[in-house]
C-alpha positions in Angstrom: 52.2 -63.9 -3.8 53.3 -63.5 -0.2 53.6 -67.2 0.3 56.0 -67.6 -2.7 58.1 -64.7 -1.4 58.2 -66.3 2.0 59.1 -69.7 0.6 62.0 -68.3 -1.3 63.2 -66.3 1.8 63.1 -69.3 4.1 64.3 -71.8 1.4 61.6 -74.3 2.3 58.0 -74.9 1.2 55.1 -73.3 3.1 51.5 -74.1 3.4 48.6 -71.7 3.8 48.1 -70.4 7.4 44.7 -72.1 7.8 46.3 -75.5 6.9 49.0 -75.1 9.5 46.6 -75.2 12.4 44.3 -77.9 11.0 46.7 -80.4 9.5 49.6 -81.9 11.4 51.3 -82.9 8.2 51.2 -79.3 7.1 53.0 -78.2 10.2 55.8 -80.7 9.5 56.0 -79.4 6.0 56.1 -75.8 7.0 58.7 -76.3 9.7 60.9 -78.2 7.3 61.3 -81.2 9.7 63.2 -84.0 8.1 62.4 -87.5 9.0 65.0 -89.0 11.3 66.4 -85.5 12.2 66.6 -84.8 15.9 63.9 -82.3 17.0 64.9 -79.1 18.7 64.1 -78.9 22.4 63.3 -75.6 24.1 62.9 -74.7 27.7 62.0 -71.3 29.2 60.4 -69.6 32.1 59.7 -66.4 34.0 62.3 -64.1 35.6 62.0 -65.6 39.1 61.8 -69.2 38.0 58.4 -70.0 39.4 56.8 -70.7 36.0 58.7 -73.0 33.6 57.7 -74.4 30.2 59.1 -76.6 27.4 58.3 -77.6 23.9 59.9 -79.8 21.3 60.2 -79.4 17.5 60.4 -76.4 15.2 58.2 -73.3 15.6 55.5 -72.3 13.1 56.8 -68.7 12.8 58.8 -66.0 14.6 57.2 -62.6 14.6 57.7 -59.0 15.8 54.2 -57.7 16.6 53.8 -53.9 16.8 50.1 -53.8 17.6 49.1 -51.3 20.3 48.1 -54.1 22.7 51.5 -55.7 22.5 53.2 -52.3 23.0 51.1 -51.6 26.2 51.7 -55.2 27.5 55.5 -55.1 26.9 56.1 -51.5 27.7 58.1 -51.4 24.4 57.5 -51.0 20.7 56.8 -54.7 20.1 56.4 -58.3 21.2 58.8 -60.9 19.9 56.9 -64.2 19.7 57.8 -67.6 18.6 54.7 -69.3 17.3 54.3 -72.9 18.7 51.4 -75.3 18.1 49.2 -75.4 21.2 49.7 -79.2 21.5 53.5 -78.7 21.6 53.9 -76.5 24.7 53.8 -77.8 28.2 53.9 -75.9 31.5 56.5 -77.9 33.5 56.5 -76.0 36.7 54.2 -73.6 38.4 50.7 -72.4 37.5 50.7 -69.2 35.4 48.1 -66.6 35.9 46.1 -65.5 32.9 45.0 -62.1 31.5 42.5 -62.4 28.7 41.7 -59.7 26.0 40.0 -59.8 22.7 42.1 -59.8 19.5 41.1 -58.2 16.2 39.3 -61.5 15.3 37.0 -61.1 18.3 38.5 -64.2 19.8 40.4 -64.5 23.1 44.1 -63.7 23.5 45.3 -65.3 26.8 48.5 -63.9 28.3 50.1 -66.5 30.6 52.3 -64.8 33.2 53.9 -65.4 36.6 51.9 -63.9 39.4 55.1 -63.4 41.5 57.4 -61.6 39.0 54.9 -60.5 36.3 56.8 -62.0 33.4 54.6 -63.0 30.5 56.0 -66.4 29.2 53.5 -66.8 26.3 50.3 -65.7 24.8 47.6 -68.2 23.6 46.2 -67.1 20.3 42.9 -69.0 20.3 41.9 -68.2 16.8 45.1 -69.8 15.5 45.4 -72.6 18.1 49.0 -71.7 18.9 51.0 -70.0 21.6 53.2 -67.0 20.9 56.1 -67.8 23.2 58.1 -64.8 24.5 61.5 -65.3 22.8 63.1 -63.4 25.8 61.8 -66.1 28.1 63.7 -68.9 26.4 66.7 -70.4 28.3 69.9 -70.5 26.3 71.0 -68.8 23.1 68.9 -70.0 20.2 69.8 -67.2 17.7 66.2 -66.7 16.8 65.4 -63.9 14.3 62.0 -62.7 13.2 60.5 -63.9 9.9 58.0 -61.0 9.6 56.8 -57.8 11.4 53.1 -57.4 11.8 50.8 -54.5 12.7 53.6 -52.1 11.7 51.1 -49.4 11.0 50.6 -49.2 14.8 54.3 -48.9 15.5 55.5 -45.8 17.3 57.4 -43.3 15.1 60.7 -44.1 16.9 60.4 -47.9 16.2 63.3 -49.3 14.2 62.5 -52.2 11.8 65.1 -54.9 11.1 66.4 -54.9 7.5 65.3 -57.7 5.2 62.3 -58.7 7.4 58.9 -58.3 5.6 56.7 -55.7 7.1 52.9 -55.7 7.1 50.6 -52.9 8.1 48.3 -55.4 9.8 48.7 -59.1 8.7 50.0 -60.5 5.5 47.4 -61.8 3.0 46.2 -65.2 4.1 47.0 -64.7 7.8 43.9 -62.6 8.5 41.8 -65.7 9.2 
């Protein structure tokens, strides 16, 4: 049911979460890439410029995460991540430091950050084989908005949720592995 709602909302077909990370054709289907269309190019980096990255193509998803770990890590009520296939993102400058923690799945979550300024540029979600790129670390104005809010049951009482964005206490059906 969630997937049909999401397809209508995005006005493009989706595939199941598990297919996205195991089937490259499914990624193309989910992102709505049209053959012959110029792919989007993104660049970003940390605050001091020591760590830089790039990726090409459309993202898998854009998500507000309100889990307690993201709150502590950001010093805010949420993390705003753009999910990018692990094979799409390249560190183009510098050598980010890594902080590793366990996610709800028991698998590693690796935070890649600049050792000089402390900016987290992305988080590797090993269970899903993707990076959650910090939208705030992207160069330029890409007008990115969230497609969903996850772990909202953990949000602080003062958190404000955007209108029209589906909210899930933890993860939506089908995204829980």
